[in-house]
mmCIF entry with sequence, helices, sheets and N, C-alpha, C, O atoms, coordinates in Angstrom:
data_MODEL
# 
_entry.id   MODEL 
# 
_entity.id                         1 
_entity.type                       polymer 
_entity.pdbx_number_of_molecules   1 
# 
_entity_poly.entity_id                      1 
_entity_poly.type                           'polypeptide(L)' 
_entity_poly.nstd_linkage                   no 
_entity_poly.nstd_monomer                   no 
_entity_poly.pdbx_seq_one_letter_code       MSLSSHLQELRKKHQALSEKVELAQRSPASDDLNITELKKQKLRLKEEIERLSH 
_entity_poly.pdbx_seq_one_letter_code_can   MSLSSHLQELRKKHQALSEKVELAQRSPASDDLNITELKKQKLRLKEEIERLSH 
_entity_poly.pdbx_strand_id                 A 
# 
loop_
_entity_poly_seq.entity_id 
_entity_poly_seq.num 
_entity_poly_seq.mon_id 
_entity_poly_seq.hetero 
1 1  MET n 
1 2  SER n 
1 3  LEU n 
1 4  SER n 
1 5  SER n 
1 6  HIS n 
1 7  LEU n 
1 8  GLN n 
1 9  GLU n 
1 10 LEU n 
1 11 ARG n 
1 12 LYS n 
1 13 LYS n 
1 14 HIS n 
1 15 GLN n 
1 16 ALA n 
1 17 LEU n 
1 18 SER n 
1 19 GLU n 
1 20 LYS n 
1 21 VAL n 
1 22 GLU n 
1 23 LEU n 
1 24 ALA n 
1 25 GLN n 
1 26 ARG n 
1 27 SER n 
1 28 PRO n 
1 29 ALA n 
1 30 SER n 
1 31 ASP n 
1 32 ASP n 
1 33 LEU n 
1 34 ASN n 
1 35 ILE n 
1 36 THR n 
1 37 GLU n 
1 38 LEU n 
1 39 LYS n 
1 40 LYS n 
1 41 GLN n 
1 42 LYS n 
1 43 LEU n 
1 44 ARG n 
1 45 LEU n 
1 46 LYS n 
1 47 GLU n 
1 48 GLU n 
1 49 ILE n 
1 50 GLU n 
1 51 ARG n 
1 52 LEU n 
1 53 SER n 
1 54 HIS n 
# 
_struct_asym.id          A 
_struct_asym.entity_id   1 
# 
loop_
_struct_conf.conf_type_id 
_struct_conf.id 
_struct_conf.pdbx_PDB_helix_id 
_struct_conf.beg_label_comp_id 
_struct_conf.beg_label_asym_id 
_struct_conf.beg_label_seq_id 
_struct_conf.pdbx_beg_PDB_ins_code 
_struct_conf.end_label_comp_id 
_struct_conf.end_label_asym_id 
_struct_conf.end_label_seq_id 
_struct_conf.pdbx_end_PDB_ins_code 
_struct_conf.beg_auth_comp_id 
_struct_conf.beg_auth_asym_id 
_struct_conf.beg_auth_seq_id 
_struct_conf.end_auth_comp_id 
_struct_conf.end_auth_asym_id 
_struct_conf.end_auth_seq_id 
_struct_conf.pdbx_PDB_helix_class 
_struct_conf.details 
_struct_conf.pdbx_PDB_helix_length 
HELX_P HELX_P1 AA1 LEU A 3  ? ARG A 26 ? LEU A 3  ARG A 26 1 ? 24 
HELX_P HELX_P2 AA2 ASP A 32 ? SER A 53 ? ASP A 32 SER A 53 1 ? 22 
# 
_struct_conf_type.id          HELX_P 
_struct_conf_type.criteria    ? 
_struct_conf_type.reference   ? 
# 
loop_
_atom_site.group_PDB 
_atom_site.id 
_atom_site.type_symbol 
_atom_site.label_atom_id 
_atom_site.label_alt_id 
_atom_site.label_comp_id 
_atom_site.label_asym_id 
_atom_site.label_entity_id 
_atom_site.label_seq_id 
_atom_site.pdbx_PDB_ins_code 
_atom_site.Cartn_x 
_atom_site.Cartn_y 
_atom_site.Cartn_z 
_atom_site.occupancy 
_atom_site.B_iso_or_equiv 
_atom_site.pdbx_formal_charge 
_atom_site.auth_seq_id 
_atom_site.auth_comp_id 
_atom_site.auth_asym_id 
_atom_site.auth_atom_id 
_atom_site.pdbx_PDB_model_num 
ATOM 1   N N  . MET A 1 1  ? 77.476  51.293 182.981 1.00 0.00 ? 1  MET A N  1 
ATOM 2   C CA . MET A 1 1  ? 78.781  51.048 182.380 1.00 0.00 ? 1  MET A CA 1 
ATOM 3   C C  . MET A 1 1  ? 79.736  50.597 183.497 1.00 0.00 ? 1  MET A C  1 
ATOM 4   O O  . MET A 1 1  ? 79.825  51.236 184.545 1.00 0.00 ? 1  MET A O  1 
ATOM 5   N N  . SER A 1 2  ? 80.429  49.512 183.259 1.00 0.00 ? 2  SER A N  1 
ATOM 6   C CA . SER A 1 2  ? 81.377  49.027 184.264 1.00 0.00 ? 2  SER A CA 1 
ATOM 7   C C  . SER A 1 2  ? 82.627  49.894 184.268 1.00 0.00 ? 2  SER A C  1 
ATOM 8   O O  . SER A 1 2  ? 82.918  50.620 183.317 1.00 0.00 ? 2  SER A O  1 
ATOM 9   N N  . LEU A 1 3  ? 83.347  49.791 185.367 1.00 0.00 ? 3  LEU A N  1 
ATOM 10  C CA . LEU A 1 3  ? 84.566  50.602 185.528 1.00 0.00 ? 3  LEU A CA 1 
ATOM 11  C C  . LEU A 1 3  ? 85.585  50.255 184.446 1.00 0.00 ? 3  LEU A C  1 
ATOM 12  O O  . LEU A 1 3  ? 86.224  51.152 183.895 1.00 0.00 ? 3  LEU A O  1 
ATOM 13  N N  . SER A 1 4  ? 85.746  48.974 184.135 1.00 0.00 ? 4  SER A N  1 
ATOM 14  C CA . SER A 1 4  ? 86.751  48.597 183.126 1.00 0.00 ? 4  SER A CA 1 
ATOM 15  C C  . SER A 1 4  ? 86.386  49.120 181.741 1.00 0.00 ? 4  SER A C  1 
ATOM 16  O O  . SER A 1 4  ? 87.263  49.548 180.990 1.00 0.00 ? 4  SER A O  1 
ATOM 17  N N  . SER A 1 5  ? 85.102  49.091 181.396 1.00 0.00 ? 5  SER A N  1 
ATOM 18  C CA . SER A 1 5  ? 84.704  49.602 180.083 1.00 0.00 ? 5  SER A CA 1 
ATOM 19  C C  . SER A 1 5  ? 84.817  51.115 180.033 1.00 0.00 ? 5  SER A C  1 
ATOM 20  O O  . SER A 1 5  ? 85.139  51.681 178.988 1.00 0.00 ? 5  SER A O  1 
ATOM 21  N N  . HIS A 1 6  ? 84.551  51.783 181.173 1.00 0.00 ? 6  HIS A N  1 
ATOM 22  C CA . HIS A 1 6  ? 84.729  53.231 181.253 1.00 0.00 ? 6  HIS A CA 1 
ATOM 23  C C  . HIS A 1 6  ? 86.204  53.592 181.078 1.00 0.00 ? 6  HIS A C  1 
ATOM 24  O O  . HIS A 1 6  ? 86.536  54.517 180.337 1.00 0.00 ? 6  HIS A O  1 
ATOM 25  N N  . LEU A 1 7  ? 87.076  52.870 181.751 1.00 0.00 ? 7  LEU A N  1 
ATOM 26  C CA . LEU A 1 7  ? 88.514  53.096 181.606 1.00 0.00 ? 7  LEU A CA 1 
ATOM 27  C C  . LEU A 1 7  ? 88.979  52.855 180.174 1.00 0.00 ? 7  LEU A C  1 
ATOM 28  O O  . LEU A 1 7  ? 89.797  53.607 179.646 1.00 0.00 ? 7  LEU A O  1 
ATOM 29  N N  . GLN A 1 8  ? 88.461  51.818 179.559 1.00 0.00 ? 8  GLN A N  1 
ATOM 30  C CA . GLN A 1 8  ? 88.815  51.516 178.182 1.00 0.00 ? 8  GLN A CA 1 
ATOM 31  C C  . GLN A 1 8  ? 88.394  52.657 177.257 1.00 0.00 ? 8  GLN A C  1 
ATOM 32  O O  . GLN A 1 8  ? 89.139  53.035 176.354 1.00 0.00 ? 8  GLN A O  1 
ATOM 33  N N  . GLU A 1 9  ? 87.207  53.200 177.482 1.00 0.00 ? 9  GLU A N  1 
ATOM 34  C CA . GLU A 1 9  ? 86.723  54.312 176.671 1.00 0.00 ? 9  GLU A CA 1 
ATOM 35  C C  . GLU A 1 9  ? 87.590  55.558 176.881 1.00 0.00 ? 9  GLU A C  1 
ATOM 36  O O  . GLU A 1 9  ? 87.891  56.276 175.928 1.00 0.00 ? 9  GLU A O  1 
ATOM 37  N N  . LEU A 1 10 ? 87.988  55.809 178.132 1.00 0.00 ? 10 LEU A N  1 
ATOM 38  C CA . LEU A 1 10 ? 88.860  56.959 178.407 1.00 0.00 ? 10 LEU A CA 1 
ATOM 39  C C  . LEU A 1 10 ? 90.211  56.797 177.729 1.00 0.00 ? 10 LEU A C  1 
ATOM 40  O O  . LEU A 1 10 ? 90.771  57.766 177.217 1.00 0.00 ? 10 LEU A O  1 
ATOM 41  N N  . ARG A 1 11 ? 90.738  55.575 177.722 1.00 0.00 ? 11 ARG A N  1 
ATOM 42  C CA . ARG A 1 11 ? 92.011  55.314 177.055 1.00 0.00 ? 11 ARG A CA 1 
ATOM 43  C C  . ARG A 1 11 ? 91.909  55.547 175.553 1.00 0.00 ? 11 ARG A C  1 
ATOM 44  O O  . ARG A 1 11 ? 92.840  56.067 174.938 1.00 0.00 ? 11 ARG A O  1 
ATOM 45  N N  . LYS A 1 12 ? 90.763  55.159 174.956 1.00 0.00 ? 12 LYS A N  1 
ATOM 46  C CA . LYS A 1 12 ? 90.546  55.392 173.522 1.00 0.00 ? 12 LYS A CA 1 
ATOM 47  C C  . LYS A 1 12 ? 90.541  56.878 173.228 1.00 0.00 ? 12 LYS A C  1 
ATOM 48  O O  . LYS A 1 12 ? 91.148  57.326 172.256 1.00 0.00 ? 12 LYS A O  1 
ATOM 49  N N  . LYS A 1 13 ? 89.854  57.645 174.070 1.00 0.00 ? 13 LYS A N  1 
ATOM 50  C CA . LYS A 1 13 ? 89.784  59.096 173.894 1.00 0.00 ? 13 LYS A CA 1 
ATOM 51  C C  . LYS A 1 13 ? 91.177  59.716 174.041 1.00 0.00 ? 13 LYS A C  1 
ATOM 52  O O  . LYS A 1 13 ? 91.537  60.631 173.301 1.00 0.00 ? 13 LYS A O  1 
ATOM 53  N N  . HIS A 1 14 ? 91.952  59.212 174.997 1.00 0.00 ? 14 HIS A N  1 
ATOM 54  C CA . HIS A 1 14 ? 93.315  59.702 175.230 1.00 0.00 ? 14 HIS A CA 1 
ATOM 55  C C  . HIS A 1 14 ? 94.174  59.434 174.010 1.00 0.00 ? 14 HIS A C  1 
ATOM 56  O O  . HIS A 1 14 ? 94.936  60.305 173.588 1.00 0.00 ? 14 HIS A O  1 
ATOM 57  N N  . GLN A 1 15 ? 94.066  58.252 173.439 1.00 0.00 ? 15 GLN A N  1 
ATOM 58  C CA . GLN A 1 15 ? 94.827  57.901 172.241 1.00 0.00 ? 15 GLN A CA 1 
ATOM 59  C C  . GLN A 1 15 ? 94.439  58.771 171.062 1.00 0.00 ? 15 GLN A C  1 
ATOM 60  O O  . GLN A 1 15 ? 95.295  59.219 170.299 1.00 0.00 ? 15 GLN A O  1 
ATOM 61  N N  . ALA A 1 16 ? 93.142  59.006 170.919 1.00 0.00 ? 16 ALA A N  1 
ATOM 62  C CA . ALA A 1 16 ? 92.663  59.862 169.820 1.00 0.00 ? 16 ALA A CA 1 
ATOM 63  C C  . ALA A 1 16 ? 93.215  61.267 169.963 1.00 0.00 ? 16 ALA A C  1 
ATOM 64  O O  . ALA A 1 16 ? 93.617  61.880 168.975 1.00 0.00 ? 16 ALA A O  1 
ATOM 65  N N  . LEU A 1 17 ? 93.239  61.787 171.192 1.00 0.00 ? 17 LEU A N  1 
ATOM 66  C CA . LEU A 1 17 ? 93.818  63.111 171.417 1.00 0.00 ? 17 LEU A CA 1 
ATOM 67  C C  . LEU A 1 17 ? 95.306  63.126 171.120 1.00 0.00 ? 17 LEU A C  1 
ATOM 68  O O  . LEU A 1 17 ? 95.821  64.098 170.568 1.00 0.00 ? 17 LEU A O  1 
ATOM 69  N N  . SER A 1 18 ? 95.999  62.059 171.481 1.00 0.00 ? 18 SER A N  1 
ATOM 70  C CA . SER A 1 18 ? 97.435  61.963 171.175 1.00 0.00 ? 18 SER A CA 1 
ATOM 71  C C  . SER A 1 18 ? 97.663  62.073 169.671 1.00 0.00 ? 18 SER A C  1 
ATOM 72  O O  . SER A 1 18 ? 98.573  62.766 169.216 1.00 0.00 ? 18 SER A O  1 
ATOM 73  N N  . GLU A 1 19 ? 96.834  61.390 168.920 1.00 0.00 ? 19 GLU A N  1 
ATOM 74  C CA . GLU A 1 19 ? 96.959  61.437 167.448 1.00 0.00 ? 19 GLU A CA 1 
ATOM 75  C C  . GLU A 1 19 ? 96.660  62.837 166.915 1.00 0.00 ? 19 GLU A C  1 
ATOM 76  O O  . GLU A 1 19 ? 97.330  63.315 166.000 1.00 0.00 ? 19 GLU A O  1 
ATOM 77  N N  . LYS A 1 20 ? 95.647  63.491 167.494 1.00 0.00 ? 20 LYS A N  1 
ATOM 78  C CA . LYS A 1 20 ? 95.306  64.854 167.060 1.00 0.00 ? 20 LYS A CA 1 
ATOM 79  C C  . LYS A 1 20 ? 96.448  65.816 167.359 1.00 0.00 ? 20 LYS A C  1 
ATOM 80  O O  . LYS A 1 20 ? 96.785  66.660 166.529 1.00 0.00 ? 20 LYS A O  1 
ATOM 81  N N  . VAL A 1 21 ? 97.045  65.691 168.542 1.00 0.00 ? 21 VAL A N  1 
ATOM 82  C CA . VAL A 1 21 ? 98.159  66.569 168.923 1.00 0.00 ? 21 VAL A CA 1 
ATOM 83  C C  . VAL A 1 21 ? 99.333  66.347 167.972 1.00 0.00 ? 21 VAL A C  1 
ATOM 84  O O  . VAL A 1 21 ? 99.928  67.307 167.483 1.00 0.00 ? 21 VAL A O  1 
ATOM 85  N N  . GLU A 1 22 ? 99.659  65.104 167.714 1.00 0.00 ? 22 GLU A N  1 
ATOM 86  C CA . GLU A 1 22 ? 100.762 64.780 166.833 1.00 0.00 ? 22 GLU A CA 1 
ATOM 87  C C  . GLU A 1 22 ? 100.526 65.347 165.423 1.00 0.00 ? 22 GLU A C  1 
ATOM 88  O O  . GLU A 1 22 ? 101.428 65.933 164.823 1.00 0.00 ? 22 GLU A O  1 
ATOM 89  N N  . LEU A 1 23 ? 99.343  65.170 164.921 1.00 0.00 ? 23 LEU A N  1 
ATOM 90  C CA . LEU A 1 23 ? 98.992  65.672 163.609 1.00 0.00 ? 23 LEU A CA 1 
ATOM 91  C C  . LEU A 1 23 ? 99.055  67.217 163.566 1.00 0.00 ? 23 LEU A C  1 
ATOM 92  O O  . LEU A 1 23 ? 99.561  67.796 162.605 1.00 0.00 ? 23 LEU A O  1 
ATOM 93  N N  . ALA A 1 24 ? 98.547  67.855 164.596 1.00 0.00 ? 24 ALA A N  1 
ATOM 94  C CA . ALA A 1 24 ? 98.554  69.325 164.658 1.00 0.00 ? 24 ALA A CA 1 
ATOM 95  C C  . ALA A 1 24 ? 99.968  69.853 164.747 1.00 0.00 ? 24 ALA A C  1 
ATOM 96  O O  . ALA A 1 24 ? 100.273 70.900 164.175 1.00 0.00 ? 24 ALA A O  1 
ATOM 97  N N  . GLN A 1 25 ? 100.839 69.148 165.456 1.00 0.00 ? 25 GLN A N  1 
ATOM 98  C CA . GLN A 1 25 ? 102.225 69.602 165.597 1.00 0.00 ? 25 GLN A CA 1 
ATOM 99  C C  . GLN A 1 25 ? 102.973 69.481 164.283 1.00 0.00 ? 25 GLN A C  1 
ATOM 100 O O  . GLN A 1 25 ? 103.910 70.241 164.038 1.00 0.00 ? 25 GLN A O  1 
ATOM 101 N N  . ARG A 1 26 ? 102.582 68.551 163.440 1.00 0.00 ? 26 ARG A N  1 
ATOM 102 C CA . ARG A 1 26 ? 103.227 68.372 162.128 1.00 0.00 ? 26 ARG A CA 1 
ATOM 103 C C  . ARG A 1 26 ? 102.744 69.387 161.095 1.00 0.00 ? 26 ARG A C  1 
ATOM 104 O O  . ARG A 1 26 ? 103.440 69.682 160.123 1.00 0.00 ? 26 ARG A O  1 
ATOM 105 N N  . SER A 1 27 ? 101.557 69.910 161.318 1.00 0.00 ? 27 SER A N  1 
ATOM 106 C CA . SER A 1 27 ? 100.947 70.822 160.355 1.00 0.00 ? 27 SER A CA 1 
ATOM 107 C C  . SER A 1 27 ? 101.530 72.235 160.530 1.00 0.00 ? 27 SER A C  1 
ATOM 108 O O  . SER A 1 27 ? 101.539 72.779 161.634 1.00 0.00 ? 27 SER A O  1 
ATOM 109 N N  . PRO A 1 28 ? 102.011 72.813 159.432 1.00 0.00 ? 28 PRO A N  1 
ATOM 110 C CA . PRO A 1 28 ? 102.584 74.165 159.538 1.00 0.00 ? 28 PRO A CA 1 
ATOM 111 C C  . PRO A 1 28 ? 101.527 75.223 159.841 1.00 0.00 ? 28 PRO A C  1 
ATOM 112 O O  . PRO A 1 28 ? 101.863 76.296 160.340 1.00 0.00 ? 28 PRO A O  1 
ATOM 113 N N  . ALA A 1 29 ? 100.279 74.948 159.555 1.00 0.00 ? 29 ALA A N  1 
ATOM 114 C CA . ALA A 1 29 ? 99.198  75.920 159.793 1.00 0.00 ? 29 ALA A CA 1 
ATOM 115 C C  . ALA A 1 29 ? 98.551  75.723 161.157 1.00 0.00 ? 29 ALA A C  1 
ATOM 116 O O  . ALA A 1 29 ? 97.526  76.341 161.446 1.00 0.00 ? 29 ALA A O  1 
ATOM 117 N N  . SER A 1 30 ? 99.130  74.877 161.994 1.00 0.00 ? 30 SER A N  1 
ATOM 118 C CA . SER A 1 30 ? 98.498  74.596 163.281 1.00 0.00 ? 30 SER A CA 1 
ATOM 119 C C  . SER A 1 30 ? 98.586  75.792 164.233 1.00 0.00 ? 30 SER A C  1 
ATOM 120 O O  . SER A 1 30 ? 99.511  76.602 164.169 1.00 0.00 ? 30 SER A O  1 
ATOM 121 N N  . ASP A 1 31 ? 97.620  75.865 165.090 1.00 0.00 ? 31 ASP A N  1 
ATOM 122 C CA . ASP A 1 31 ? 97.488  76.937 166.047 1.00 0.00 ? 31 ASP A CA 1 
ATOM 123 C C  . ASP A 1 31 ? 98.044  76.454 167.395 1.00 0.00 ? 31 ASP A C  1 
ATOM 124 O O  . ASP A 1 31 ? 97.594  75.433 167.916 1.00 0.00 ? 31 ASP A O  1 
ATOM 125 N N  . ASP A 1 32 ? 99.010  77.177 167.957 1.00 0.00 ? 32 ASP A N  1 
ATOM 126 C CA . ASP A 1 32 ? 99.601  76.772 169.215 1.00 0.00 ? 32 ASP A CA 1 
ATOM 127 C C  . ASP A 1 32 ? 98.579  76.730 170.348 1.00 0.00 ? 32 ASP A C  1 
ATOM 128 O O  . ASP A 1 32 ? 98.666  75.881 171.235 1.00 0.00 ? 32 ASP A O  1 
ATOM 129 N N  . LEU A 1 33 ? 97.620  77.639 170.318 1.00 0.00 ? 33 LEU A N  1 
ATOM 130 C CA . LEU A 1 33 ? 96.586  77.662 171.335 1.00 0.00 ? 33 LEU A CA 1 
ATOM 131 C C  . LEU A 1 33 ? 95.729  76.387 171.254 1.00 0.00 ? 33 LEU A C  1 
ATOM 132 O O  . LEU A 1 33 ? 95.366  75.814 172.281 1.00 0.00 ? 33 LEU A O  1 
ATOM 133 N N  . ASN A 1 34 ? 95.419  75.961 170.063 1.00 0.00 ? 34 ASN A N  1 
ATOM 134 C CA . ASN A 1 34 ? 94.643  74.729 169.870 1.00 0.00 ? 34 ASN A CA 1 
ATOM 135 C C  . ASN A 1 34 ? 95.451  73.516 170.358 1.00 0.00 ? 34 ASN A C  1 
ATOM 136 O O  . ASN A 1 34 ? 94.898  72.637 171.019 1.00 0.00 ? 34 ASN A O  1 
ATOM 137 N N  . ILE A 1 35 ? 96.713  73.461 170.047 1.00 0.00 ? 35 ILE A N  1 
ATOM 138 C CA . ILE A 1 35 ? 97.563  72.347 170.487 1.00 0.00 ? 35 ILE A CA 1 
ATOM 139 C C  . ILE A 1 35 ? 97.624  72.312 172.012 1.00 0.00 ? 35 ILE A C  1 
ATOM 140 O O  . ILE A 1 35 ? 97.548  71.242 172.616 1.00 0.00 ? 35 ILE A O  1 
ATOM 141 N N  . THR A 1 36 ? 97.763  73.487 172.635 1.00 0.00 ? 36 THR A N  1 
ATOM 142 C CA . THR A 1 36 ? 97.808  73.570 174.096 1.00 0.00 ? 36 THR A CA 1 
ATOM 143 C C  . THR A 1 36 ? 96.509  73.056 174.703 1.00 0.00 ? 36 THR A C  1 
ATOM 144 O O  . THR A 1 36 ? 96.536  72.325 175.694 1.00 0.00 ? 36 THR A O  1 
ATOM 145 N N  . GLU A 1 37 ? 95.375  73.429 174.121 1.00 0.00 ? 37 GLU A N  1 
ATOM 146 C CA . GLU A 1 37 ? 94.086  72.969 174.638 1.00 0.00 ? 37 GLU A CA 1 
ATOM 147 C C  . GLU A 1 37 ? 93.941  71.457 174.473 1.00 0.00 ? 37 GLU A C  1 
ATOM 148 O O  . GLU A 1 37 ? 93.422  70.793 175.371 1.00 0.00 ? 37 GLU A O  1 
ATOM 149 N N  . LEU A 1 38 ? 94.379  70.908 173.366 1.00 0.00 ? 38 LEU A N  1 
ATOM 150 C CA . LEU A 1 38 ? 94.340  69.462 173.176 1.00 0.00 ? 38 LEU A CA 1 
ATOM 151 C C  . LEU A 1 38 ? 95.198  68.742 174.221 1.00 0.00 ? 38 LEU A C  1 
ATOM 152 O O  . LEU A 1 38 ? 94.809  67.706 174.759 1.00 0.00 ? 38 LEU A O  1 
ATOM 153 N N  . LYS A 1 39 ? 96.378  69.320 174.496 1.00 0.00 ? 39 LYS A N  1 
ATOM 154 C CA . LYS A 1 39 ? 97.256  68.710 175.501 1.00 0.00 ? 39 LYS A CA 1 
ATOM 155 C C  . LYS A 1 39 ? 96.648  68.759 176.884 1.00 0.00 ? 39 LYS A C  1 
ATOM 156 O O  . LYS A 1 39 ? 96.809  67.826 177.671 1.00 0.00 ? 39 LYS A O  1 
ATOM 157 N N  . LYS A 1 40 ? 95.941  69.854 177.190 1.00 0.00 ? 40 LYS A N  1 
ATOM 158 C CA . LYS A 1 40 ? 95.269  69.966 178.510 1.00 0.00 ? 40 LYS A CA 1 
ATOM 159 C C  . LYS A 1 40 ? 94.162  68.925 178.622 1.00 0.00 ? 40 LYS A C  1 
ATOM 160 O O  . LYS A 1 40 ? 94.001  68.304 179.673 1.00 0.00 ? 40 LYS A O  1 
ATOM 161 N N  . GLN A 1 41 ? 93.398  68.727 177.549 1.00 0.00 ? 41 GLN A N  1 
ATOM 162 C CA . GLN A 1 41 ? 92.353  67.712 177.558 1.00 0.00 ? 41 GLN A CA 1 
ATOM 163 C C  . GLN A 1 41 ? 92.958  66.328 177.768 1.00 0.00 ? 41 GLN A C  1 
ATOM 164 O O  . GLN A 1 41 ? 92.447  65.510 178.534 1.00 0.00 ? 41 GLN A O  1 
ATOM 165 N N  . LYS A 1 42 ? 94.049  66.096 177.074 1.00 0.00 ? 42 LYS A N  1 
ATOM 166 C CA . LYS A 1 42 ? 94.746  64.813 177.170 1.00 0.00 ? 42 LYS A CA 1 
ATOM 167 C C  . LYS A 1 42 ? 95.233  64.566 178.600 1.00 0.00 ? 42 LYS A C  1 
ATOM 168 O O  . LYS A 1 42 ? 95.108  63.459 179.124 1.00 0.00 ? 42 LYS A O  1 
ATOM 169 N N  . LEU A 1 43 ? 95.786  65.604 179.223 1.00 0.00 ? 43 LEU A N  1 
ATOM 170 C CA . LEU A 1 43 ? 96.264  65.492 180.595 1.00 0.00 ? 43 LEU A CA 1 
ATOM 171 C C  . LEU A 1 43 ? 95.121  65.207 181.562 1.00 0.00 ? 43 LEU A C  1 
ATOM 172 O O  . LEU A 1 43 ? 95.255  64.374 182.459 1.00 0.00 ? 43 LEU A O  1 
ATOM 173 N N  . ARG A 1 44 ? 93.989  65.903 181.379 1.00 0.00 ? 44 ARG A N  1 
ATOM 174 C CA . ARG A 1 44 ? 92.825  65.655 182.238 1.00 0.00 ? 44 ARG A CA 1 
ATOM 175 C C  . ARG A 1 44 ? 92.342  64.216 182.123 1.00 0.00 ? 44 ARG A C  1 
ATOM 176 O O  . ARG A 1 44 ? 91.983  63.592 183.121 1.00 0.00 ? 44 ARG A O  1 
ATOM 177 N N  . LEU A 1 45 ? 92.336  63.699 180.911 1.00 0.00 ? 45 LEU A N  1 
ATOM 178 C CA . LEU A 1 45 ? 91.937  62.299 180.724 1.00 0.00 ? 45 LEU A CA 1 
ATOM 179 C C  . LEU A 1 45 ? 92.927  61.366 181.397 1.00 0.00 ? 45 LEU A C  1 
ATOM 180 O O  . LEU A 1 45 ? 92.530  60.399 182.047 1.00 0.00 ? 45 LEU A O  1 
ATOM 181 N N  . LYS A 1 46 ? 94.217  61.650 181.244 1.00 0.00 ? 46 LYS A N  1 
ATOM 182 C CA . LYS A 1 46 ? 95.237  60.808 181.867 1.00 0.00 ? 46 LYS A CA 1 
ATOM 183 C C  . LYS A 1 46 ? 95.084  60.794 183.385 1.00 0.00 ? 46 LYS A C  1 
ATOM 184 O O  . LYS A 1 46 ? 95.189  59.746 184.022 1.00 0.00 ? 46 LYS A O  1 
ATOM 185 N N  . GLU A 1 47 ? 94.836  61.971 183.952 1.00 0.00 ? 47 GLU A N  1 
ATOM 186 C CA . GLU A 1 47 ? 94.654  62.064 185.406 1.00 0.00 ? 47 GLU A CA 1 
ATOM 187 C C  . GLU A 1 47 ? 93.426  61.296 185.858 1.00 0.00 ? 47 GLU A C  1 
ATOM 188 O O  . GLU A 1 47 ? 93.453  60.638 186.898 1.00 0.00 ? 47 GLU A O  1 
ATOM 189 N N  . GLU A 1 48 ? 92.357  61.373 185.093 1.00 0.00 ? 48 GLU A N  1 
ATOM 190 C CA . GLU A 1 48 ? 91.140  60.634 185.448 1.00 0.00 ? 48 GLU A CA 1 
ATOM 191 C C  . GLU A 1 48 ? 91.385  59.127 185.337 1.00 0.00 ? 48 GLU A C  1 
ATOM 192 O O  . GLU A 1 48 ? 90.923  58.367 186.188 1.00 0.00 ? 48 GLU A O  1 
ATOM 193 N N  . ILE A 1 49 ? 92.099  58.686 184.309 1.00 0.00 ? 49 ILE A N  1 
ATOM 194 C CA . ILE A 1 49 ? 92.429  57.269 184.151 1.00 0.00 ? 49 ILE A CA 1 
ATOM 195 C C  . ILE A 1 49 ? 93.263  56.801 185.347 1.00 0.00 ? 49 ILE A C  1 
ATOM 196 O O  . ILE A 1 49 ? 93.002  55.744 185.923 1.00 0.00 ? 49 ILE A O  1 
ATOM 197 N N  . GLU A 1 50 ? 94.259  57.594 185.706 1.00 0.00 ? 50 GLU A N  1 
ATOM 198 C CA . GLU A 1 50 ? 95.101  57.234 186.866 1.00 0.00 ? 50 GLU A CA 1 
ATOM 199 C C  . GLU A 1 50 ? 94.270  57.127 188.143 1.00 0.00 ? 50 GLU A C  1 
ATOM 200 O O  . GLU A 1 50 ? 94.418  56.184 188.921 1.00 0.00 ? 50 GLU A O  1 
ATOM 201 N N  . ARG A 1 51 ? 93.388  58.117 188.342 1.00 0.00 ? 51 ARG A N  1 
ATOM 202 C CA . ARG A 1 51 ? 92.576  58.159 189.554 1.00 0.00 ? 51 ARG A CA 1 
ATOM 203 C C  . ARG A 1 51 ? 91.652  56.941 189.631 1.00 0.00 ? 51 ARG A C  1 
ATOM 204 O O  . ARG A 1 51 ? 91.503  56.330 190.689 1.00 0.00 ? 51 ARG A O  1 
ATOM 205 N N  . LEU A 1 52 ? 91.038  56.599 188.506 1.00 0.00 ? 52 LEU A N  1 
ATOM 206 C CA . LEU A 1 52 ? 90.108  55.467 188.511 1.00 0.00 ? 52 LEU A CA 1 
ATOM 207 C C  . LEU A 1 52 ? 90.822  54.123 188.566 1.00 0.00 ? 52 LEU A C  1 
ATOM 208 O O  . LEU A 1 52 ? 90.242  53.127 189.001 1.00 0.00 ? 52 LEU A O  1 
ATOM 209 N N  . SER A 1 53 ? 92.070  54.089 188.132 1.00 0.00 ? 53 SER A N  1 
ATOM 210 C CA . SER A 1 53 ? 92.814  52.828 188.123 1.00 0.00 ? 53 SER A CA 1 
ATOM 211 C C  . SER A 1 53 ? 93.270  52.422 189.521 1.00 0.00 ? 53 SER A C  1 
ATOM 212 O O  . SER A 1 53 ? 93.530  51.246 189.775 1.00 0.00 ? 53 SER A O  1 
ATOM 213 N N  . HIS A 1 54 ? 93.367  53.392 190.426 1.00 0.00 ? 54 HIS A N  1 
ATOM 214 C CA . HIS A 1 54 ? 93.897  53.097 191.759 1.00 0.00 ? 54 HIS A CA 1 
ATOM 215 C C  . HIS A 1 54 ? 92.832  53.053 192.781 1.00 0.00 ? 54 HIS A C  1 
ATOM 216 O O  . HIS A 1 54 ? 93.113  52.816 193.956 1.00 0.00 ? 54 HIS A O  1 
# 
């Protein structure tokens, strides 16, 4: 897998997590612990994208 396709895949995963976080935050039955874990995953992806981009 080339670096650009790997980065593109990471960005897709990051976007999917963003959508999950947004949806969970809108849901009255959402679990704060779950939202926090999704945000941590999203941050780890963002950091990896940044690291690989430079």
